[in-house]
Structures are given as structure tokens and as C-alpha cells.
N, CA, C and O of each residue as an XYZ file, in Angstrom:
452
protein
N    -110.138     34.000    -99.631
C    -111.449     35.061   -100.054
C    -112.066     35.498    -99.098
O    -112.233     36.687    -98.826
N    -112.527     34.393    -98.401
C    -113.429     34.796    -97.035
C    -113.325     35.686    -96.417
O    -114.255     36.411    -96.063
N    -112.326     35.803    -96.188
C    -111.751     36.744    -95.381
C    -111.974     38.362    -95.356
O    -112.230     39.226    -94.517
N    -111.650     38.242    -97.204
C    -111.997     39.511    -97.264
C    -113.345     39.786    -98.137
O    -113.799     40.787    -98.692
N    -113.610     38.955    -98.053
C    -115.187     39.107    -98.476
C    -116.264     40.465    -98.540
O    -117.029     40.762    -99.458
N    -116.000     41.302    -96.992
C    -116.636     42.427    -96.881
C    -115.786     43.944    -97.704
O    -116.303     45.061    -97.684
N    -114.484     43.648    -98.349
C    -113.932     44.779    -98.345
C    -113.817     44.538   -100.213
O    -113.601     45.553   -100.875
N    -114.005     42.905   -101.106
C    -113.980     43.054   -102.398
C    -114.644     44.025   -103.570
O    -115.850     44.089   -103.812
N    -113.900     44.552   -104.049
C    -113.883     45.826   -105.226
C    -114.722     45.319   -106.153
O    -115.928     45.496   -106.329
N    -113.710     44.489   -106.877
C    -114.071     43.376   -107.639
C    -113.261     42.526   -107.995
O    -112.346     42.456   -107.174
N    -113.082     41.443   -109.300
C    -112.229     39.667   -108.890
C    -112.637     39.104   -110.344
O    -113.762     38.641   -110.532
N    -111.877     39.154   -111.142
C    -111.445     38.356   -112.309
C    -112.200     37.185   -111.906
O    -111.870     36.493   -110.943
N    -113.291     36.939   -112.695
C    -113.989     35.689   -112.554
C    -112.758     34.439   -113.342
O    -112.804     33.250   -113.025
N    -111.670     35.016   -114.432
C    -111.004     33.768   -114.871
C    -109.043     33.775   -114.637
O    -108.043     33.151   -114.993
N    -109.454     34.924   -113.815
C    -108.154     35.118   -113.049
C    -108.404     34.581   -111.601
O    -109.508     34.179   -111.233
N    -107.386     34.605   -110.879
C    -106.269     34.281   -108.891
C    -105.975     35.632   -108.643
O    -105.165     35.619   -107.715
N    -106.292     37.239   -109.109
C    -106.309     38.335   -108.441
C    -107.945     38.752   -107.892
O    -108.823     38.021   -108.350
N    -108.081     39.087   -107.611
C    -109.254     40.233   -106.488
C    -108.243     41.558   -105.910
O    -107.031     41.614   -105.697
N    -109.146     42.385   -105.796
C    -109.431     43.718   -105.783
C    -109.665     44.382   -104.771
O    -110.785     44.867   -104.928
N    -109.094     44.796   -103.464
C    -110.085     45.010   -102.439
C    -109.772     46.252   -101.035
O    -108.641     46.600   -100.694
N    -110.707     46.612   -100.578
C    -110.327     48.465   -100.456
C    -111.795     48.435   -100.073
O    -112.581     47.487   -100.067
N    -112.005     49.994    -99.685
C    -112.953     50.382    -99.400
C    -113.611     51.712   -100.777
O    -114.308     52.724   -100.701
N    -113.234     51.314   -101.393
C    -113.118     52.569   -102.253
C    -112.227     51.902   -103.432
O    -111.468     50.962   -103.195
N    -112.359     52.378   -104.519
C    -111.416     51.881   -106.164
C    -110.485     52.400   -106.038
O    -109.622     51.731   -106.606
N    -110.022     53.366   -105.554
C    -108.481     54.305   -105.012
C    -108.048     54.567   -103.961
O    -107.172     55.380   -103.666
N    -108.748     53.767   -103.216
C    -107.966     52.446   -101.999
C    -108.041     51.757   -101.618
O    -108.531     51.447   -100.531
N    -107.375     51.010   -102.704
C    -107.864     49.447   -103.378
C    -106.260     48.914   -103.316
O    -105.444     49.724   -103.757
N    -105.689     47.535   -102.773
C    -104.750     46.441   -102.815
C    -105.621     45.638   -104.325
O    -106.689     45.707   -104.934
N    -104.410     44.949   -104.350
C    -104.554     43.502   -105.153
C    -104.676     42.940   -104.571
O    -104.590     43.496   -103.476
N    -104.947     41.559   -104.447
C    -104.622     40.148   -103.734
C    -104.494     39.171   -104.982
O    -105.388     39.046   -105.819
N    -103.052     38.366   -105.018
C    -102.950     38.000   -105.489
C    -103.388     35.981   -105.238
O    -102.320     35.382   -105.111
N    -104.336     35.225   -105.179
C    -103.969     33.525   -104.858
C    -103.192     32.719   -105.333
O    -102.251     33.202   -105.962
N    -103.266     31.470   -105.240
C    -102.658     30.182   -106.094
C    -103.942     29.803   -105.647
O    -104.138     30.021   -104.451
N    -105.304     29.059   -106.578
C    -106.211     28.192   -106.110
C    -106.039     26.717   -106.612
O    -106.927     25.881   -106.780
N    -105.098     26.632   -106.752
C    -104.729     25.036   -106.284
C    -104.953     24.310   -107.657
O    -104.919     25.032   -108.654
N    -105.153     23.123   -107.808
C    -105.167     22.796   -109.032
C    -106.619     21.530   -108.663
O    -107.269     21.572   -107.618
N    -106.865     20.457   -109.837
C    -107.734     19.834   -109.634
C    -107.421     18.654   -108.562
O    -108.117     18.208   -107.649
N    -105.733     18.212   -109.141
C    -105.730     17.363   -107.504
C    -105.316     17.810   -106.592
O    -105.003     16.939   -105.779
N    -105.046     19.267   -106.111
C    -104.566     19.420   -104.828
C    -105.947     20.817   -104.882
O    -105.304     21.866   -104.925
N    -106.870     21.025   -104.890
C    -107.729     22.002   -105.032
C    -107.919     23.284   -103.444
O    -108.862     24.027   -103.175
N    -106.465     23.046   -102.628
C    -106.296     23.654   -101.585
C    -105.317     25.027   -101.518
O    -104.094     25.096   -101.403
N    -106.248     26.005   -101.623
C    -105.369     26.996   -101.484
C    -103.645     27.414   -100.810
O    -103.439     28.014    -99.755
N    -102.674     26.936   -101.697
C    -101.862     27.185   -101.092
C    -101.046     28.585    -99.862
O    -100.570     28.524    -98.728
N    -101.332     30.162   -101.274
C    -100.757     30.837   -100.700
C    -101.432     32.332   -101.602
O    -102.094     32.261   -102.637
N    -101.073     33.532   -100.925
C    -101.645     34.041   -101.902
C    -100.711     35.286   -100.879
O    -100.437     35.269    -99.679
N    -100.358     36.450   -102.121
C     -99.664     38.204   -102.130
C    -100.262     39.069   -102.552
O    -100.871     39.179   -103.616
N    -100.064     40.003   -101.412
C    -100.898     40.702   -101.597
C     -99.328     42.065   -101.886
O     -98.211     42.288   -101.421
N    -100.516     42.763   -103.221
C     -99.652     43.560   -104.010
C     -99.692     45.457   -102.906
O    -100.486     45.980   -102.125
N     -98.631     45.755   -103.383
C     -98.317     47.507   -102.945
C     -99.879     47.225   -102.290
O    -100.918     47.302   -102.945
N     -99.758     46.783   -100.426
C    -100.812     47.118    -99.430
C    -101.005     48.018    -99.424
O    -100.332     48.705   -100.192
N    -102.350     48.908    -98.330
C    -102.648     49.926    -97.545
C    -102.159     50.115    -96.500
O    -101.655     49.087    -96.049
N    -102.059     51.008    -95.847
C    -101.934     51.796    -94.776
C    -103.176     51.405    -94.016
O    -103.151     51.476    -92.788
N    -104.345     50.966    -94.696
C    -105.356     51.131    -93.373
C    -105.534     49.861    -93.100
O    -105.519     48.889    -93.855
N    -105.777     49.969    -91.473
C    -105.674     49.079    -90.699
C    -106.287     47.696    -90.847
O    -105.719     46.650    -90.534
N    -107.831     47.834    -91.490
C    -108.660     47.346    -91.398
C    -108.256     45.884    -92.713
O    -108.873     44.824    -92.820
N    -106.845     46.433    -93.671
C    -106.266     45.195    -94.104
C    -105.415     44.202    -93.927
O    -105.214     43.067    -94.357
N    -104.689     45.436    -92.684
C    -103.337     44.265    -91.642
C    -104.668     43.767    -90.328
O    -104.018     43.344    -89.371
N    -105.764     43.708    -90.089
C    -106.676     43.673    -89.267
C    -106.610     41.702    -90.048
O    -106.352     40.652    -89.460
N    -106.910     41.914    -91.279
C    -107.630     40.359    -92.085
C    -106.534     39.552    -91.970
O    -106.461     38.333    -91.811
N    -105.646     40.439    -92.076
C    -104.198     39.474    -92.179
C    -103.129     38.701    -91.262
O    -102.068     38.076    -91.246
N    -104.351     39.281    -90.405
C    -103.372     39.586    -89.152
C    -104.133     38.334    -88.152
O    -103.581     37.756    -87.216
N    -105.962     38.045    -88.788
C    -106.978     37.280    -88.197
C    -106.087     35.962    -88.981
O    -105.830     34.973    -88.295
N    -105.742     36.000    -90.102
C    -105.707     35.545    -90.950
C    -104.322     34.339    -90.766
O    -104.067     33.351    -91.454
N    -103.718     34.816    -89.739
C    -102.536     34.522    -89.081
C    -102.889     33.682    -87.898
O    -102.478     32.566    -87.578
N    -103.764     34.495    -87.313
C    -103.987     33.889    -86.179
C    -104.385     31.729    -86.576
O    -103.774     30.669    -86.439
N    -105.891     32.241    -87.142
C    -106.243     31.125    -87.598
C    -105.583     30.184    -88.068
O    -105.388     29.219    -87.329
N    -105.175     30.176    -89.088
C    -104.727     29.170    -89.727
C    -103.230     29.338    -89.867
O    -102.767     29.382    -91.007
N    -102.278     29.454    -88.622
C    -101.299     29.570    -88.328
C    -100.400     29.768    -89.498
O     -99.295     29.260    -89.691
N    -101.054     30.578    -90.224
C     -99.813     30.714    -91.733
C     -98.836     31.968    -91.064
O     -99.010     32.476    -89.956
N     -97.495     32.407    -92.299
C     -96.554     33.104    -91.956
C     -96.394     33.354    -92.695
O     -96.287     32.604    -93.665
N     -96.188     35.476    -92.724
C     -96.244     36.166    -94.155
C     -94.401     36.542    -94.201
O     -93.603     36.609    -93.266
N     -94.242     36.688    -95.345
C     -92.715     36.605    -95.832
C     -92.674     37.632    -97.073
O     -93.399     37.667    -98.067
N     -91.468     38.552    -96.656
C     -91.346     39.456    -97.842
C     -89.885     39.232    -97.748
O     -89.164     38.701    -96.904
N     -89.618     39.995    -99.254
C     -88.243     40.429   -100.165
C     -87.455     41.999    -99.180
O     -87.859     43.136    -99.422
N     -86.745     41.823    -98.510
C     -85.660     42.604    -98.091
C     -84.113     42.905    -98.317
O     -83.385     42.873    -99.309
N     -83.974     43.128    -97.335
C     -82.467     43.110    -97.168
C     -81.642     41.896    -96.659
O     -80.495     41.521    -96.903
N     -83.005     41.236    -95.564
C     -82.871     40.068    -94.633
C     -83.891     39.205    -94.717
O     -84.778     39.858    -94.166
N     -84.395     38.144    -95.040
C     -85.910     37.503    -94.893
C     -86.751     37.423    -93.832
O     -86.959     36.257    -93.496
N     -87.049     37.862    -93.484
C     -88.271     38.518    -92.548
C     -88.963     37.209    -92.471
O     -88.569     36.494    -93.393
N     -90.114     36.445    -91.495
C     -91.359     35.729    -92.120
C     -91.788     35.772    -90.235
O     -91.342     35.463    -89.130
N     -92.909     36.365    -90.890
C     -93.217     37.259    -88.999
C     -94.624     36.063    -89.189
O     -95.136     35.535    -90.177
N     -94.852     36.000    -87.931
C     -95.952     35.014    -87.154
C     -96.593     35.538    -86.108
O     -96.025     36.402    -85.440
N     -98.165     35.013    -85.717
C     -99.058     35.419    -85.062
C     -98.463     34.972    -83.210
O     -98.383     35.776    -82.281
N     -98.187     33.723    -83.175
C     -97.668     32.700    -82.244
C     -96.011     32.621    -82.459
O     -95.513     32.536    -83.581
N     -95.509     32.646    -81.669
C     -94.108     31.654    -81.731
C     -93.848     29.993    -81.998
O     -92.803     29.539    -82.462
N     -95.211     29.073    -81.541
C     -95.215     28.460    -82.664
C     -95.256     27.537    -84.189
O     -95.064     26.580    -84.940
N     -95.625     28.632    -83.855
C     -95.635     27.929    -85.847
C     -94.741     28.471    -85.921
O     -94.204     29.524    -85.578
N     -94.474     26.855    -86.890
C     -93.251     26.272    -87.952
C     -93.008     27.175    -89.412
O     -93.909     27.382    -90.225
N     -91.777     27.596    -89.535
C     -91.677     27.636    -90.487
C     -91.213     26.928    -91.767
O     -90.543     25.965    -91.393
N     -91.253     26.958    -92.823
C     -90.511     25.318    -93.147
C     -89.426     25.299    -92.931
O     -88.965     26.395    -92.613
N     -88.328     23.982    -92.976
C     -87.059     23.483    -92.570
C     -85.795     24.381    -93.106
O     -84.785     24.712    -92.486
N     -86.341     24.793    -95.049
C     -85.173     24.863    -95.823
C     -85.916     26.505    -95.766
O     -86.776     26.353    -96.634
N     -85.998     27.204    -95.525
C     -86.634     28.486    -95.333
C     -85.492     29.581    -94.378
O     -85.341     29.537    -93.157
N     -85.014     30.225    -95.038
C     -83.438     31.168    -94.811
C     -84.104     32.123    -93.759
O     -83.758     33.296    -93.904
N     -84.997     31.881    -92.715
C     -85.383     33.197    -92.594
C     -85.240     33.309    -91.383
O     -85.140     32.263    -90.742
N     -85.167     34.988    -90.459
C     -85.805     35.196    -89.286
C     -87.171     35.223    -89.098
O     -87.951     35.664    -89.942
N     -87.637     34.579    -87.572
C     -88.552     34.534    -87.522
C     -89.296     35.273    -86.686
O     -88.906     35.145    -85.525
N     -90.225     36.008    -86.811
C     -90.334     37.446    -85.762
C     -92.006     37.366    -85.539
O     -92.803     37.269    -86.472
N     -92.429     37.436    -83.892
C     -93.932     37.261    -84.064
C     -94.335     38.413    -83.078
O     -93.759     38.909    -82.110
N     -95.696     38.685    -83.764
C     -96.438     40.168    -84.298
C     -97.455     40.287    -82.756
O     -97.768     39.115    -82.549
N     -97.725     40.662    -82.269
C     -98.988     40.204    -81.649
C     -99.964     41.356    -81.863
O    -100.321     41.800    -80.772
N    -100.516     41.990    -82.891
C    -101.343     42.824    -83.253
C    -101.422     42.911    -84.946
O    -100.514     42.299    -85.510
N    -102.496     43.666    -85.909
C    -102.124     43.964    -86.538
C    -101.678     45.373    -86.519
O    -101.616     45.787    -87.676
N    -101.377     46.180    -85.737
C    -100.555     47.318    -85.843
C     -99.083     46.955    -85.628
O     -98.179     47.659    -86.076
N     -98.929     46.142    -85.122
C     -97.413     45.262    -85.034
C     -96.713     44.989    -86.728
O     -95.703     45.469    -87.244
N     -97.894     43.872    -87.347
C     -97.113     42.984    -87.708
C     -97.162     44.687    -89.041
O     -96.090     45.064    -89.514
N     -98.399     45.385    -89.387
C     -97.642     46.528    -90.259
C     -96.384     47.151    -90.640
O     -95.605     47.023    -91.584
N     -96.478     48.256    -89.020
C     -95.358     48.135    -88.540
C     -93.443     47.577    -88.939
O     -92.401     48.227    -89.013
N     -93.755     46.131    -89.102
C     -93.247     45.056    -89.521
C     -92.509     45.224    -90.841
O     -91.353     45.125    -91.252
N     -93.879     45.564    -91.379
C     -93.445     44.611    -92.799
C     -92.767     46.275    -93.513
O     -91.880     46.388    -94.359
N     -93.617     47.489    -92.762
C     -93.252     48.978    -93.492
C     -92.000     49.062    -93.018
O     -91.349     49.997    -93.484
N     -91.319     48.192    -92.026
C     -90.066     48.455    -91.677
C     -89.681     49.399    -90.352
O     -88.536     49.848    -90.302
N     -90.309     49.603    -89.637
C     -90.740     50.423    -87.954
C     -90.803     49.964    -87.393
O     -91.077     50.392    -86.272
């Protein structure tokens, strides 16, 4: 959640969803897995109805670079985007790996272009 600190519009303190954007109407929801008492490490998050705004894709891309995470989304073919080719996907994940080199590339890949 810290990566989005400058863009948090609202957050439900009892839930695992926060709204990010530059205005209430220009925002989207981010859901996250906060872990549990045994393993408090956040293991994933979901972007609901992502915005076209480049700031969002910049934050997501920086997270991908910093933490070697991948992004995937349901489509005709399961695709997982990574920021560097050496970032591994889970062995049991039947996804096509796509390396993106910028926030713009990530946004275009997810938009299907």
C-alpha cells in the first residue's frame, strides 16, 4: 500500500480494499491480501477497473522492478507480464511470459495493444 501513498483517496480500515486516484471520480480500487497472523506478508493484490492514467502504470511497473513480481490477467490466453526476463513464474502456471520495458508497455500489453 505504501507504493500508492500519494494516490490513496480512501481506505476501509476494516477491509482489504483501498481507492487510488487523483480525484474520487478518477480512481480505481486495489484489493490486497494482507496475510494472516501466521504469515503477515502480503502475497498479492488486484487492480479493479484500472485507469488509463500513466501514474498508475508507473507505480505498478516500479513494484514489478523492485520486488520481482509479475502481473497476470484473464484473457483468451493467460499472459504474465514481468519487468525483467529473469523473473520466474510459478512452475505450475501455464502462462505466456511477456517482458515489458516501461509503464507504457505494461499499459499497452494489458489493454491488448
